[in-house]
Every structure is written in structure tokens, then in C-alpha cells.
N, C-alpha and C positions, 0 to 999 in steps of 0.2 A: 518307495517301499523299503528303504534301508532300515527304518525303524521297525517295520514288521519283521524283517530278516533277523534283526538283533533280538527282538522279543521272542520269536520262535526258537532261536538258538538258546536263549536264556531258559525258556520253559523246558526244552529238551534236556538241558544240563541239570536244571533243578529237579526234574522228575526222574532222572537217572533210570530210564528204561520203562518206567511205569506209564501206562496210558489210561489207567482207570481213575485218575484223579478228577475231582470235581472243580471245574474252572468257571469263574464269572468274568466275562469280558465287559468291563465297565466302560461305557461310551463306545459301544460296539459299532456304531455307525451303520454302514451297509454290510458289515459282516466279513470284511476282508481278512482280518486276523483270524476269525473263527474258521473260515475256509482253509486258511493255511495250516492251522492247528489240526483240523479234521483230516487234512491230507497227510499229516504226520501220524495219524492213528488215534488222536484224542477224540473221544465221542461223548464225554460228559461235559458238554459246553452249554452255558446259559448266557444270554445277552441282556445287558441293561443299557438302555438308551433313552434319553429324555425326548428326543425328536420322534414323533409318531411316524413321520414319513421315512426317516432313516431306519427305524425299527421294521417297518413294512418291507423295506429293501433287504434287511438282514434276514427276515423270514423267508424270502425267496431263495436264500442259499440252501435252506433245509438242513443246516448243520447244527443248529441249536435246539436244545430240548425245551427250554423255557425262554419266554420273551417278557422282559420287565420294562414297561414304559414309565421310567421315573429317573430322577436325579439321584446321585449318591449324596447323602447328607450325614450329619452327625446323629440324626434320629434313626432308630432301627426301622427297617422296611418290613411291614407286616407280611409281605409275600416271601420273605426270606427268614428261615429259622436259623437260630444260632448254630455255628459250626457246620454249616452246609458246605462251604467251599474250602478246598485245599489251596487254591491259587486264585488270586484276584489280579486281573490285568488291566492296566490303563495305558493305552498306546496312542499317543497323539491327542490326548484330551485335556491336558493341563495347559492353562494359559488364559489370556484375557477372554472373558465371556464363556469360559468352559468350566471345568471342575476347579473349584477354588483351591488354591495352594497356600 
């Protein structure tokens, strides 16, 4: 969970005390990062995850407002309006077979 620790610290630093920012957790998996951010007071969290099973696990955390079962691509997602999010997070999702880099 070292990468989660670093990500939470970076978000806390970036948001400078604000907890009302809108955050999209891309590749949310089972919701570990979302739970950590929620524990820090962030409540405007949405999850994007291509695996239906993983997204179901993320739903069980109860910390996300919206659950998007999709990949992130170059094409706009019809479920997401422009300028919806202040912060996009990708934690542990880049690599072979994951989000293309």
C-alpha cells in the first residue's frame, strides 16, 4: 500500500485543505484508494473500473457516488460531462494489460 500512501499524500497536498473537490478514481479496483481518501474527508468520489467484478467490490465500500464500468480511452465517455472532475487518479493501473501508456 505504499503507492496508496503516496497518492493520498499527494492529493492532500494538491487540494490544500479542500475536501469538496470532485475526484475520479480511474482503475478503482476494489476501492482501496477511495476508502483511504474518504477517511481523509473526501466525499465527492467516483469510480471508473473496466472489471465488473472489481467494480462490484468497490460498490461495497460505499464511498463512491458514481460507478462507471468502462475503460479510459481517447474517446469521451458519454457518462462523464466535460469539466466534471478536479482530480483524476490512477494508482497501480499503468502497465502491461492495463491502462495504455
